[in-house]
N, CA, C and O atoms as a DFTB+ gen file, in Angstrom:
768 C
 N C O
     1  1       3.728      34.750     -76.359
     2  2       3.769      34.380     -74.955
     3  2       2.328      34.805     -74.362
     4  3       1.839      35.903     -74.625
     5  1       1.753      33.954     -73.629
     6  2       0.404      34.332     -72.963
     7  2       0.579      35.161     -71.747
     8  3       0.490      34.630     -70.640
     9  1       0.838      36.512     -71.885
    10  2       1.065      37.390     -70.815
    11  2      -0.237      37.636     -70.087
    12  3      -1.275      37.772     -70.735
    13  1      -0.227      37.700     -68.763
    14  2      -1.414      37.977     -67.996
    15  2      -1.790      39.405     -67.837
    16  3      -2.974      39.729     -67.742
    17  1      -0.827      40.264     -67.804
    18  2      -0.919      41.661     -67.536
    19  2      -1.570      41.967     -66.096
    20  3      -2.162      43.018     -65.850
    21  1      -1.401      40.988     -65.234
    22  2      -1.935      41.100     -63.875
    23  2      -1.417      42.346     -63.108
    24  3      -2.098      42.953     -62.281
    25  1      -0.194      42.657     -63.446
    26  2       0.403      43.847     -62.734
    27  2      -0.291      45.113     -62.911
    28  3      -0.076      46.069     -62.165
    29  1      -1.211      45.155     -63.986
    30  2      -1.951      46.316     -64.321
    31  2      -3.286      46.438     -63.521
    32  3      -3.939      47.482     -63.520
    33  1      -3.651      45.324     -62.847
    34  2      -4.941      45.185     -62.273
    35  2      -4.781      44.755     -60.760
    36  3      -4.450      43.601     -60.488
    37  1      -5.011      45.668     -59.812
    38  2      -4.832      45.369     -58.417
    39  2      -5.946      44.425     -57.938
    40  3      -5.936      44.036     -56.770
    41  1      -6.868      44.058     -58.763
    42  2      -7.970      43.078     -58.365
    43  2      -7.906      41.920     -59.280
    44  3      -8.950      41.396     -59.668
    45  1      -6.629      41.442     -59.687
    46  2      -6.564      40.397     -60.760
    47  2      -6.890      39.009     -60.129
    48  3      -7.196      38.931     -58.939
    49  1      -6.823      37.945     -60.916
    50  2      -7.164      36.545     -60.491
    51  2      -6.176      36.060     -59.448
    52  3      -6.548      35.260     -58.589
    53  1      -4.981      36.494     -59.489
    54  2      -3.984      35.940     -58.489
    55  2      -4.385      36.582     -57.078
    56  3      -4.364      35.896     -56.056
    57  1      -4.738      37.883     -57.071
    58  2      -5.071      38.448     -55.806
    59  2      -6.394      37.770     -55.295
    60  3      -6.552      37.614     -54.084
    61  1      -7.230      37.414     -56.088
    62  2      -8.562      36.805     -55.714
    63  2      -8.260      35.379     -55.078
    64  3      -9.018      34.921     -54.224
    65  1      -7.259      34.763     -55.465
    66  2      -6.918      33.335     -54.800
    67  2      -6.745      33.451     -53.228
    68  3      -6.890      32.482     -52.483
    69  1      -6.426      34.710     -52.799
    70  2      -6.054      34.944     -51.337
    71  2      -7.100      35.722     -50.629
    72  3      -6.960      35.927     -49.423
    73  1      -8.122      36.167     -51.256
    74  2      -9.268      36.884     -50.623
    75  2      -9.813      36.105     -49.409
    76  3     -10.164      34.930     -49.518
    77  1      -9.874      36.784     -48.259
    78  2     -10.425      36.090     -47.067
    79  2      -9.551      35.088     -46.443
    80  3      -9.949      34.457     -45.463
    81  1      -8.367      34.898     -46.957
    82  2      -7.436      33.831     -46.407
    83  2      -6.218      34.443     -45.718
    84  3      -5.885      34.091     -44.586
    85  1      -5.575      35.347     -46.408
    86  2      -4.453      36.023     -45.918
    87  2      -4.421      37.534     -46.404
    88  3      -4.951      37.832     -47.474
    89  1      -3.849      38.408     -45.677
    90  2      -3.757      39.697     -46.159
    91  2      -2.456      39.878     -46.987
    92  3      -1.349      39.586     -46.533
    93  1      -2.650      40.350     -48.159
    94  2      -1.467      40.487     -49.075
    95  2      -1.486      41.970     -49.579
    96  3      -2.528      42.623     -49.623
    97  1      -0.323      42.434     -49.938
    98  2      -0.138      43.762     -50.472
    99  2      -0.350      43.725     -52.030
   100  3      -0.935      44.633     -52.620
   101  1       0.134      42.681     -52.619
   102  2       0.125      42.557     -54.091
   103  2       0.262      41.041     -54.363
   104  3       0.878      40.302     -53.594
   105  1      -0.350      40.609     -55.512
   106  2      -0.117      39.271     -56.074
   107  2      -0.307      39.371     -57.533
   108  3      -1.234      40.025     -58.012
   109  1       0.559      38.730     -58.249
   110  2       0.493      38.585     -59.718
   111  2       1.220      37.536     -60.221
   112  3       2.054      36.975     -59.510
   113  1       0.988      37.149     -61.508
   114  2       1.724      36.081     -62.190
   115  2       1.975      36.636     -63.600
   116  3       1.138      37.355     -64.146
   117  1       3.125      36.300     -64.180
   118  2       3.548      36.840     -65.401
   119  2       2.798      36.225     -66.643
   120  3       2.317      36.909     -67.546
   121  1       2.762      34.972     -66.584
   122  2       2.183      34.224     -67.761
   123  2       1.003      33.309     -67.382
   124  3       0.859      32.944     -66.215
   125  1       0.159      32.935     -68.363
   126  2      -0.794      31.931     -68.179
   127  2      -0.244      30.573     -68.427
   128  3       0.488      30.363     -69.394
   129  1      -0.574      29.652     -67.588
   130  2      -0.044      28.272     -67.623
   131  2      -1.182      27.442     -68.161
   132  3      -2.210      27.350     -67.490
   133  1      -1.067      26.793     -69.394
   134  2      -2.070      25.897     -69.929
   135  2      -1.355      24.554     -70.207
   136  3      -0.214      24.524     -70.669
   137  1      -2.063      23.448     -69.910
   138  2      -1.537      22.123     -70.101
   139  2      -1.157      22.042     -71.624
   140  3      -1.904      22.453     -72.512
   141  1       0.007      21.505     -71.831
   142  2       0.504      21.199     -73.131
   143  2       0.857      22.501     -73.941
   144  3       1.061      22.450     -75.154
   145  1       0.923      23.690     -73.207
   146  2       1.299      24.891     -73.841
   147  2       2.731      25.274     -73.703
   148  3       3.481      24.542     -73.057
   149  1       3.171      26.377     -74.267
   150  2       4.552      26.783     -74.275
   151  2       5.063      27.105     -72.890
   152  3       6.220      26.839     -72.565
   153  1       4.180      27.689     -72.063
   154  2       4.574      28.017     -70.724
   155  2       4.789      26.676     -69.866
   156  3       5.737      26.647     -69.081
   157  1       4.009      25.653     -69.980
   158  2       4.214      24.421     -69.419
   159  2       5.541      23.848     -69.895
   160  3       6.284      23.282     -69.093
   161  1       5.841      23.976     -71.119
   162  2       7.191      23.419     -71.569
   163  2       8.337      24.195     -70.926
   164  3       9.315      23.589     -70.487
   165  1       8.235      25.554     -70.861
   166  2       9.272      26.354     -70.284
   167  2       9.443      25.859     -68.862
   168  3      10.548      25.461     -68.491
   169  1       8.337      25.868     -68.003
   170  2       8.489      25.591     -66.637
   171  2       9.030      24.076     -66.465
   172  3       9.795      23.810     -65.538
   173  1       8.666      23.225     -67.265
   174  2       9.146      21.847     -67.205
   175  2      10.633      21.786     -67.455
   176  3      11.337      21.061     -66.752
   177  1      11.132      22.510     -68.417
   178  2      12.541      22.578     -68.708
   179  2      13.294      23.199     -67.600
   180  3      14.420      22.778     -67.334
   181  1      12.717      24.249     -66.880
   182  2      13.375      24.897     -65.829
   183  2      13.338      23.998     -64.647
   184  3      14.347      23.911     -63.948
   185  1      12.245      23.308     -64.352
   186  2      12.104      22.506     -63.109
   187  2      12.840      21.141     -63.215
   188  3      13.474      20.708     -62.253
   189  1      12.756      20.503     -64.327
   190  2      13.248      19.067     -64.389
   191  2      14.400      18.832     -65.327
   192  3      14.989      17.752     -65.309
   193  1      14.761      19.851     -66.190
   194  2      15.887      19.606     -67.131
   195  2      17.048      20.538     -66.916
   196  3      17.949      20.644     -67.748
   197  1      17.013      21.228     -65.764
   198  2      18.182      22.063     -65.367
   199  2      18.391      23.361     -66.063
   200  3      19.434      24.003     -65.935
   201  1      17.339      23.760     -66.840
   202  2      17.498      25.033     -67.538
   203  2      17.174      26.238     -66.619
   204  3      16.141      26.881     -66.807
   205  1      18.003      26.538     -65.669
   206  2      17.789      27.516     -64.614
   207  2      17.769      28.963     -65.356
   208  3      17.150      29.899     -64.850
   209  1      18.401      29.086     -66.450
   210  2      18.348      30.418     -67.171
   211  2      17.007      30.877     -67.562
   212  3      16.787      32.068     -67.783
   213  1      16.050      29.913     -67.658
   214  2      14.640      30.258     -67.984
   215  2      14.074      31.118     -66.846
   216  3      13.383      32.102     -67.112
   217  1      14.354      30.764     -65.581
   218  2      13.897      31.612     -64.530
   219  2      14.481      32.979     -64.456
   220  3      13.805      33.931     -64.067
   221  1      15.769      33.098     -64.835
   222  2      16.380      34.494     -64.898
   223  2      15.805      35.318     -66.008
   224  3      15.561      36.514     -65.852
   225  1      15.580      34.650     -67.177
   226  2      15.012      35.371     -68.361
   227  2      13.556      35.863     -68.009
   228  3      13.205      37.014     -68.267
   229  1      12.740      34.963     -67.421
   230  2      11.430      35.457     -67.047
   231  2      11.397      36.574     -65.931
   232  3      10.591      37.503     -65.972
   233  1      12.334      36.414     -64.932
   234  2      12.462      37.400     -63.912
   235  2      12.874      38.749     -64.509
   236  3      12.240      39.766     -64.228
   237  1      13.926      38.767     -65.328
   238  2      14.433      39.983     -65.892
   239  2      13.273      40.691     -66.827
   240  3      13.138      41.914     -66.883
   241  1      12.609      39.929     -67.416
   242  2      11.486      40.320     -68.276
   243  2      10.419      40.963     -67.435
   244  3      10.031      42.107     -67.668
   245  1       9.947      40.226     -66.457
   246  2       8.756      40.631     -65.567
   247  2       9.082      41.815     -64.600
   248  3       8.205      42.616     -64.275
   249  1      10.283      41.898     -64.178
   250  2      10.621      43.021     -63.273
   251  2      10.406      44.361     -63.896
   252  3      10.056      45.318     -63.204
   253  1      10.598      44.454     -65.146
   254  2      10.361      45.791     -65.853
   255  2       8.865      46.166     -65.747
   256  3       8.555      47.347     -65.591
   257  1       8.030      45.300     -65.818
   258  2       6.588      45.567     -65.627
   259  2       6.230      45.843     -64.206
   260  3       5.390      46.688     -63.897
   261  1       6.922      45.070     -63.300
   262  2       6.597      45.237     -61.878
   263  2       7.106      46.562     -61.317
   264  3       6.589      47.065     -60.319
   265  1       8.100      47.109     -61.955
   266  2       8.628      48.415     -61.440
   267  2       7.596      49.473     -61.566
   268  3       7.773      50.515     -60.935
   269  1       6.481      49.326     -62.344
   270  2       5.461      50.325     -62.436
   271  2       4.403      50.056     -61.332
   272  3       3.388      50.753     -61.356
   273  1       4.534      49.162     -60.418
   274  2       3.569      48.972     -59.439
   275  2       3.463      50.157     -58.570
   276  3       4.500      50.744     -58.259
   277  1       2.308      50.576     -58.140
   278  2       2.120      51.708     -57.222
   279  2       1.808      51.124     -55.795
   280  3       0.656      51.055     -55.366
   281  1       2.869      50.724     -55.119
   282  2       2.662      50.059     -53.814
   283  2       2.869      51.071     -52.721
   284  3       3.718      51.958     -52.817
   285  1       2.044      50.917     -51.634
   286  2       2.187      51.772     -50.523
   287  2       3.562      51.632     -49.877
   288  3       4.202      52.615     -49.504
   289  1       3.995      50.375     -49.760
   290  2       5.348      50.063     -49.223
   291  2       6.124      49.228     -50.321
   292  3       5.616      48.234     -50.840
   293  1       7.359      49.684     -50.633
   294  2       8.047      48.910     -51.499
   295  2       8.543      47.530     -50.929
   296  3       8.581      47.319     -49.717
   297  1       8.908      46.630     -51.844
   298  2       9.424      45.287     -51.312
   299  2      10.779      45.530     -50.742
   300  3      11.542      46.377     -51.206
   301  1      11.088      44.685     -49.619
   302  2      12.305      44.707     -49.005
   303  2      13.138      43.515     -49.310
   304  3      14.348      43.657     -49.483
   305  1      12.571      42.348     -49.389
   306  2      13.285      41.126     -49.499
   307  2      12.544      40.188     -50.404
   308  3      11.326      40.066     -50.270
   309  1      13.211      39.510     -51.327
   310  2      12.625      38.522     -52.139
   311  2      12.919      37.113     -51.461
   312  3      14.057      36.787     -51.123
   313  1      11.862      36.349     -51.300
   314  2      12.018      34.978     -50.734
   315  2      11.471      33.943     -51.625
   316  3      10.314      34.076     -52.026
   317  1      12.165      32.940     -51.973
   318  2      11.635      31.809     -52.845
   319  2      10.865      30.839     -52.005
   320  3      11.194      30.649     -50.833
   321  1       9.838      30.206     -52.563
   322  2       9.175      29.061     -51.865
   323  2      10.274      28.004     -51.851
   324  3      10.876      27.586     -52.840
   325  1      10.457      27.613     -50.515
   326  2      11.606      26.660     -50.371
   327  2      11.335      25.212     -50.716
   328  3      10.190      24.767     -50.641
   329  1      12.330      24.488     -51.083
   330  2      12.266      23.021     -51.305
   331  2      12.709      22.389     -49.997
   332  3      13.487      22.992     -49.258
   333  1      12.244      21.220     -49.704
   334  2      12.692      20.441     -48.671
   335  2      14.207      20.046     -48.948
   336  3      14.556      19.875     -50.116
   337  1      15.002      19.916     -48.039
   338  2      16.468      19.649     -48.242
   339  2      16.619      18.319     -49.121
   340  3      17.483      18.230     -49.993
   341  1      15.735      17.312     -48.832
   342  2      15.871      16.135     -49.679
   343  2      15.539      16.366     -51.143
   344  3      16.220      15.895     -52.053
   345  1      14.424      17.140     -51.330
   346  2      14.057      17.446     -52.663
   347  2      15.196      18.331     -53.386
   348  3      15.504      18.172     -54.567
   349  1      15.759      19.242     -52.563
   350  2      16.876      19.939     -53.161
   351  2      18.040      19.161     -53.549
   352  3      18.665      19.415     -54.578
   353  1      18.356      18.201     -52.739
   354  2      19.441      17.215     -53.217
   355  2      19.058      16.439     -54.398
   356  3      19.897      16.197     -55.265
   357  1      17.850      16.032     -54.490
   358  2      17.433      15.263     -55.702
   359  2      17.478      16.055     -56.952
   360  3      17.929      15.560     -57.985
   361  1      17.019      17.289     -56.896
   362  2      16.960      18.195     -58.045
   363  2      18.235      18.927     -58.276
   364  3      18.615      19.202     -59.414
   365  1      18.942      19.265     -57.131
   366  2      20.179      20.016     -57.226
   367  2      20.032      21.508     -57.252
   368  3      21.039      22.214     -57.196
   369  1      18.845      22.019     -57.332
   370  2      18.643      23.392     -57.292
   371  2      17.198      23.742     -56.952
   372  3      16.358      22.846     -57.036
   373  1      16.842      24.946     -56.582
   374  2      15.468      25.350     -56.412
   375  2      15.122      26.113     -57.735
   376  3      15.807      27.075     -58.085
   377  1      14.087      25.688     -58.443
   378  2      13.686      26.204     -59.737
   379  2      13.187      27.649     -59.608
   380  3      13.033      28.263     -60.664
   381  1      12.926      28.248     -58.499
   382  2      12.570      29.530     -58.472
   383  2      13.686      30.547     -58.084
   384  3      13.503      31.764     -58.114
   385  1      14.826      29.971     -57.728
   386  2      15.909      30.892     -57.292
   387  2      16.397      31.898     -58.360
   388  3      16.584      33.070     -58.036
   389  1      16.600      31.485     -59.588
   390  2      17.038      32.451     -60.575
   391  2      15.962      33.459     -60.940
   392  3      16.272      34.582     -61.337
   393  1      14.767      33.088     -60.816
   394  2      13.554      34.011     -60.993
   395  2      13.693      35.088     -59.820
   396  3      13.733      36.301     -60.025
   397  1      13.756      34.534     -58.672
   398  2      13.779      35.459     -57.491
   399  2      15.040      36.373     -57.501
   400  3      14.933      37.560     -57.196
   401  1      16.097      35.885     -57.812
   402  2      17.402      36.645     -57.877
   403  2      17.283      37.737     -59.020
   404  3      17.726      38.869     -58.827
   405  1      16.711      37.397     -60.149
   406  2      16.472      38.409     -61.205
   407  2      15.598      39.579     -60.649
   408  3      15.855      40.763     -60.868
   409  1      14.569      39.147     -59.930
   410  2      13.610      40.275     -59.408
   411  2      14.424      41.039     -58.328
   412  3      14.350      42.268     -58.299
   413  1      15.178      40.383     -57.462
   414  2      15.910      41.105     -56.473
   415  2      16.865      42.137     -56.969
   416  3      16.982      43.252     -56.460
   417  1      17.590      41.667     -58.067
   418  2      18.535      42.569     -58.707
   419  2      17.912      43.686     -59.404
   420  3      18.403      44.814     -59.346
   421  1      16.720      43.393     -60.143
   422  2      15.933      44.396     -60.802
   423  2      15.380      45.459     -59.752
   424  3      15.384      46.647     -60.072
   425  1      14.928      45.080     -58.568
   426  2      14.416      46.010     -57.618
   427  2      15.505      46.593     -56.677
   428  3      15.236      47.492     -55.882
   429  1      16.772      46.039     -56.797
   430  2      17.905      46.414     -55.965
   431  2      17.588      46.176     -54.461
   432  3      17.824      47.006     -53.583
   433  1      17.035      44.966     -54.261
   434  2      16.704      44.574     -52.840
   435  2      17.365      43.210     -52.639
   436  3      17.865      42.592     -53.578
   437  1      17.349      42.759     -51.363
   438  2      18.083      41.485     -51.065
   439  2      17.202      40.202     -51.425
   440  3      15.972      40.233     -51.472
   441  1      17.892      39.200     -51.645
   442  2      17.286      37.830     -51.866
   443  2      17.680      36.970     -50.625
   444  3      18.859      36.901     -50.278
   445  1      16.762      36.364     -50.010
   446  2      17.084      35.573     -48.829
   447  2      16.275      34.282     -48.884
   448  3      15.045      34.283     -48.839
   449  1      17.047      33.138     -48.987
   450  2      16.428      31.830     -49.022
   451  2      16.645      31.154     -47.718
   452  3      16.536      29.928     -47.680
   453  1      16.963      31.868     -46.570
   454  2      17.146      31.267     -45.319
   455  2      16.077      31.626     -44.327
   456  3      16.084      31.018     -43.256
   457  1      15.153      32.544     -44.550
   458  2      14.163      32.919     -43.583
   459  2      13.066      31.812     -43.630
   460  3      12.721      31.197     -42.622
   461  1      12.575      31.613     -44.792
   462  2      11.449      30.600     -44.951
   463  2      11.977      29.202     -45.207
   464  3      12.877      29.043     -46.032
   465  1      11.453      28.172     -44.531
   466  2      11.952      26.830     -44.797
   467  2      10.893      25.893     -44.720
   468  3       9.892      26.107     -44.036
   469  1      11.077      24.776     -45.443
   470  2      10.128      23.613     -45.483
   471  2      10.518      22.648     -44.487
   472  3      11.632      22.126     -44.548
   473  1       9.677      22.359     -43.551
   474  2      10.100      21.381     -42.496
   475  2       9.535      20.014     -42.754
   476  3       9.828      19.096     -41.988
   477  1       8.795      19.829     -43.717
   478  2       8.105      18.455     -44.045
   479  2       8.291      18.182     -45.571
   480  3       8.028      19.013     -46.441
   481  1       8.771      16.928     -45.802
   482  2       8.925      16.559     -47.195
   483  2       7.601      16.086     -47.633
   484  3       6.952      15.269     -46.980
   485  1       7.162      16.661     -48.861
   486  2       5.961      16.218     -49.543
   487  2       6.170      15.821     -50.937
   488  3       7.143      16.218     -51.577
   489  1       5.252      15.028     -51.430
   490  2       5.293      14.758     -52.965
   491  2       5.006      16.003     -53.700
   492  3       4.495      16.960     -53.119
   493  1       5.335      16.037     -55.047
   494  2       5.158      17.135     -55.878
   495  2       3.649      17.494     -55.857
   496  3       2.761      16.644     -55.923
   497  1       3.434      18.862     -55.758
   498  2       1.979      19.294     -55.762
   499  2       1.277      19.192     -57.097
   500  3       0.055      19.061     -57.176
   501  1       2.074      19.256     -58.134
   502  2       1.582      19.175     -59.462
   503  2       0.720      17.918     -59.747
   504  3      -0.175      17.984     -60.590
   505  1       0.955      16.838     -59.101
   506  2       0.320      15.648     -59.341
   507  2      -0.895      15.378     -58.352
   508  3      -1.497      14.305     -58.326
   509  1      -1.187      16.455     -57.549
   510  2      -2.289      16.283     -56.459
   511  2      -3.468      17.049     -56.960
   512  3      -3.328      18.034     -57.685
   513  1      -4.691      16.574     -56.553
   514  2      -5.970      17.265     -56.788
   515  2      -6.070      18.396     -55.725
   516  3      -5.222      18.518     -54.842
   517  1      -7.160      19.228     -55.853
   518  2      -7.340      20.349     -54.981
   519  2      -7.335      19.985     -53.477
   520  3      -6.731      20.671     -52.653
   521  1      -8.002      18.927     -53.172
   522  2      -8.022      18.475     -51.704
   523  2      -6.604      18.113     -51.256
   524  3      -6.150      18.481     -50.173
   525  1      -5.937      17.385     -52.128
   526  2      -4.644      16.838     -51.778
   527  2      -3.676      17.978     -51.509
   528  3      -2.853      17.968     -50.594
   529  1      -3.854      19.009     -52.427
   530  2      -2.891      20.186     -52.242
   531  2      -3.043      20.939     -50.948
   532  3      -2.064      21.484     -50.438
   533  1      -4.239      20.989     -50.399
   534  2      -4.501      21.849     -49.223
   535  2      -4.475      21.047     -47.862
   536  3      -4.605      21.629     -46.785
   537  1      -4.305      19.709     -47.961
   538  2      -4.304      18.927     -46.767
   539  2      -3.128      19.306     -45.895
   540  3      -1.978      19.157     -46.308
   541  1      -3.402      19.804     -44.666
   542  2      -2.410      20.010     -43.643
   543  2      -1.142      20.744     -44.153
   544  3      -0.051      20.496     -43.640
   545  1      -1.270      21.620     -45.128
   546  2      -0.182      22.359     -45.766
   547  2       0.440      23.367     -44.736
   548  3       1.638      23.645     -44.797
   549  1      -0.396      23.914     -43.784
   550  2       0.145      24.831     -42.788
   551  2       1.287      24.246     -41.995
   552  3       2.160      24.994     -41.554
   553  1       1.321      22.949     -41.793
   554  2       2.393      22.312     -41.014
   555  2       3.609      22.065     -41.767
   556  3       4.506      21.417     -41.227
   557  1       3.752      22.515     -42.982
   558  2       4.818      22.209     -43.914
   559  2       5.878      23.290     -43.849
   560  3       7.056      22.955     -43.975
   561  1       5.563      24.527     -43.666
   562  2       6.522      25.693     -43.729
   563  2       6.603      26.331     -42.353
   564  3       5.678      26.299     -41.541
   565  1       7.790      26.917     -42.150
   566  2       7.956      27.802     -40.972
   567  2       8.991      28.898     -41.336
   568  3       9.635      28.884     -42.385
   569  1       9.090      29.826     -40.398
   570  2      10.097      30.995     -40.577
   571  2      11.154      30.988     -39.540
   572  3      10.888      30.717     -38.368
   573  1      12.306      31.269     -39.932
   574  2      13.410      31.403     -39.060
   575  2      13.895      32.798     -39.177
   576  3      14.557      33.147     -40.155
   577  1      13.572      33.652     -38.160
   578  2      13.794      35.118     -38.244
   579  2      14.430      35.722     -37.036
   580  3      14.438      35.157     -35.943
   581  1      14.965      36.894     -37.272
   582  2      15.502      37.713     -36.142
   583  2      14.871      39.070     -36.151
   584  3      14.095      39.409     -37.045
   585  1      15.188      39.801     -35.209
   586  2      14.652      41.234     -35.077
   587  2      14.824      42.035     -36.290
   588  3      14.026      42.922     -36.590
   589  1      15.934      41.715     -37.050
   590  2      16.316      42.498     -38.287
   591  2      15.242      42.197     -39.368
   592  3      15.077      43.014     -40.273
   593  1      14.479      41.019     -39.310
   594  2      13.431      40.813     -40.251
   595  2      12.115      41.340     -40.046
   596  3      11.211      41.167     -40.863
   597  1      11.968      42.053     -38.849
   598  2      10.663      42.582     -38.551
   599  2      10.467      43.826     -39.385
   600  3      11.389      44.501     -39.842
   601  1       9.119      44.077     -39.547
   602  2       8.605      45.208     -40.293
   603  2       9.091      45.222     -41.692
   604  3       9.298      46.306     -42.238
   605  1       9.286      44.125     -42.306
   606  2       9.589      43.994     -43.757
   607  2       8.550      43.648     -44.658
   608  3       7.590      42.976     -44.282
   609  1       8.673      44.066     -45.840
   610  2       7.749      43.635     -46.919
   611  2       8.403      42.522     -47.778
   612  3       9.333      42.756     -48.550
   613  1       7.868      41.323     -47.595
   614  2       8.474      40.129     -48.129
   615  2       7.709      39.843     -49.529
   616  3       6.480      39.818     -49.600
   617  1       8.547      39.636     -50.609
   618  2       8.033      39.328     -51.858
   619  2       8.363      37.760     -52.054
   620  3       9.509      37.365     -52.268
   621  1       7.256      36.915     -51.961
   622  2       7.428      35.530     -52.017
   623  2       7.331      35.161     -53.657
   624  3       6.426      35.624     -54.352
   625  1       8.227      34.395     -54.114
   626  2       8.187      34.019     -55.505
   627  2       8.083      32.443     -55.571
   628  3       8.635      31.686     -54.773
   629  1       7.290      32.059     -56.645
   630  2       7.087      30.675     -57.013
   631  2       6.962      30.541     -58.427
   632  3       6.857      31.535     -59.144
   633  1       6.967      29.207     -58.941
   634  2       6.837      29.018     -60.329
   635  2       5.411      29.147     -60.867
   636  3       5.098      30.044     -61.651
   637  1       4.557      28.220     -60.419
   638  2       3.101      28.210     -60.891
   639  2       2.120      28.389     -59.730
   640  3       2.215      27.686     -58.724
   641  1       1.209      29.298     -59.862
   642  2       0.105      29.536     -58.924
   643  2      -1.055      28.743     -59.391
   644  3      -1.619      29.029     -60.447
   645  1      -1.442      27.721     -58.617
   646  2      -2.578      26.973     -58.875
   647  2      -3.678      27.207     -57.924
   648  3      -4.495      28.075     -58.231
   649  1      -3.828      26.557     -56.797
   650  2      -4.820      26.746     -55.812
   651  2      -4.484      27.919     -54.835
   652  3      -5.347      28.572     -54.248
   653  1      -3.188      28.109     -54.728
   654  2      -2.686      29.169     -53.790
   655  2      -2.344      28.626     -52.391
   656  3      -1.916      29.388     -51.524
   657  1      -2.533      27.289     -52.162
   658  2      -2.413      26.721     -50.817
   659  2      -0.963      26.754     -50.381
   660  3      -0.716      27.050     -49.212
   661  1       0.022      26.471     -51.234
   662  2       1.471      26.589     -50.797
   663  2       1.784      27.948     -50.537
   664  3       2.457      28.162     -49.529
   665  1       1.407      28.993     -51.295
   666  2       1.774      30.316     -51.088
   667  2       1.011      30.845     -49.837
   668  3       1.546      31.702     -49.134
   669  1      -0.069      30.419     -49.578
   670  2      -0.887      30.834     -48.334
   671  2      -0.106      30.273     -47.144
   672  3       0.054      30.977     -46.146
   673  1       0.378      29.051     -47.210
   674  2       1.063      28.469     -46.056
   675  2       2.386      29.266     -45.815
   676  3       2.738      29.627     -44.692
   677  1       3.062      29.502     -46.914
   678  2       4.351      30.280     -46.825
   679  2       4.088      31.722     -46.170
   680  3       4.812      32.208     -45.302
   681  1       3.019      32.298     -46.676
   682  2       2.640      33.573     -46.108
   683  2       2.312      33.514     -44.645
   684  3       2.736      34.404     -43.908
   685  1       1.588      32.527     -44.173
   686  2       1.282      32.383     -42.807
   687  2       2.514      32.206     -41.968
   688  3       2.562      32.691     -40.838
   689  1       3.490      31.542     -42.471
   690  2       4.733      31.306     -41.775
   691  2       5.492      32.730     -41.676
   692  3       6.061      33.031     -40.627
   693  1       5.490      33.468     -42.622
   694  2       6.230      34.757     -42.648
   695  2       5.494      35.729     -41.879
   696  3       6.147      36.643     -41.375
   697  1       4.169      35.687     -41.689
   698  2       3.378      36.594     -41.013
   699  2       3.493      36.368     -39.527
   700  3       2.853      37.065     -38.739
   701  1       4.343      35.355     -39.112
   702  2       4.604      35.257     -37.638
   703  2       5.672      36.300     -37.308
   704  3       5.911      36.539     -36.124
   705  1       6.314      36.922     -38.262
   706  2       7.334      37.897     -38.044
   707  2       6.573      39.215     -37.798
   708  3       5.776      39.646     -38.631
   709  1       6.839      39.853     -36.620
   710  2       6.116      41.164     -36.254
   711  2       6.353      42.138     -37.396
   712  3       7.458      42.320     -37.906
   713  1       5.214      42.762     -37.763
   714  2       5.136      43.775     -38.757
   715  2       5.350      43.351     -40.173
   716  3       5.576      44.187     -41.048
   717  1       5.283      42.060     -40.420
   718  2       5.524      41.640     -41.794
   719  2       4.404      41.972     -42.725
   720  3       3.234      41.952     -42.343
   721  1       4.777      42.296     -44.016
   722  2       3.829      42.469     -45.097
   723  2       4.216      41.495     -46.174
   724  3       5.395      41.182     -46.338
   725  1       3.232      41.006     -46.915
   726  2       3.474      39.973     -47.879
   727  2       2.883      40.406     -49.275
   728  3       1.798      40.960     -49.449
   729  1       3.848      40.031     -50.284
   730  2       3.375      40.098     -51.692
   731  2       3.833      38.772     -52.290
   732  3       4.730      38.090     -51.794
   733  1       3.141      38.450     -53.409
   734  2       3.409      37.157     -54.132
   735  2       3.517      37.465     -55.657
   736  3       2.681      38.111     -56.288
   737  1       4.604      36.942     -56.144
   738  2       4.761      37.013     -57.711
   739  2       5.244      35.581     -58.153
   740  3       6.190      34.966     -57.661
   741  1       4.436      35.174     -59.154
   742  2       4.729      33.846     -59.721
   743  2       5.077      33.969     -61.195
   744  3       4.632      34.925     -61.831
   745  1       5.850      33.054     -61.773
   746  2       6.146      32.987     -63.132
   747  2       4.894      32.810     -63.893
   748  3       4.700      33.504     -64.890
   749  1       4.049      31.955     -63.513
   750  2       2.789      31.674     -64.183
   751  2       1.609      31.332     -63.260
   752  3       1.777      31.024     -62.080
   753  1       0.403      31.401     -63.856
   754  2      -0.702      31.039     -63.146
   755  2      -1.536      30.056     -64.054
   756  3      -1.756      30.293     -65.241
   757  1      -1.991      28.908     -63.378
   758  2      -2.785      27.980     -64.102
   759  2      -4.115      28.531     -64.479
   760  3      -4.796      29.095     -63.623
   761  1      -4.517      28.406     -65.675
   762  2      -5.772      28.778     -66.122
   763  2      -6.802      27.782     -65.555
   764  3      -6.715      26.561     -65.681
   765  1      -7.839      28.477     -64.883
   766  2      -8.867      27.476     -64.253
   767  2     -10.175      27.558     -64.975
   768  3     -11.118      26.846     -64.628
């Protein structure tokens, strides 16, 4: 398996995706994603073939590495990048839920898929070029929060980190919450 070992480097390539864009506490990805590689096959089976157990397997594996992170503030809540309700109905599940739940169980923190939501239906990002991925993406996500969500360190989880536009937009939505801190963990990162 092409492991990134990003959790060992606080200045890794995942962190660099967000430099100058949003303030994050931590960012990492577990595996390198290459076209026609084993990780692409795993993610494809998770996302399109209903093999949700792949997310749990990867989450249970990666959480052991992530427990060694030396963070100023520990994570409080795991939040998956949300699907639009229409996409959720089409697929029947969110492909990052089992990954996120495995991380939440491993860290003994809550998993919450109700705070961050997708308010606009979009075509799959994997078929878009760089410009298409970043077009008006800030208008796609928003946060539904209460006073109880203030001053929390949110761990956003996703499947593949490519340009970072989706995760940046999710982070901006969560940063509307007073005192919010953001970290990002993905199953894989596209080799650029």
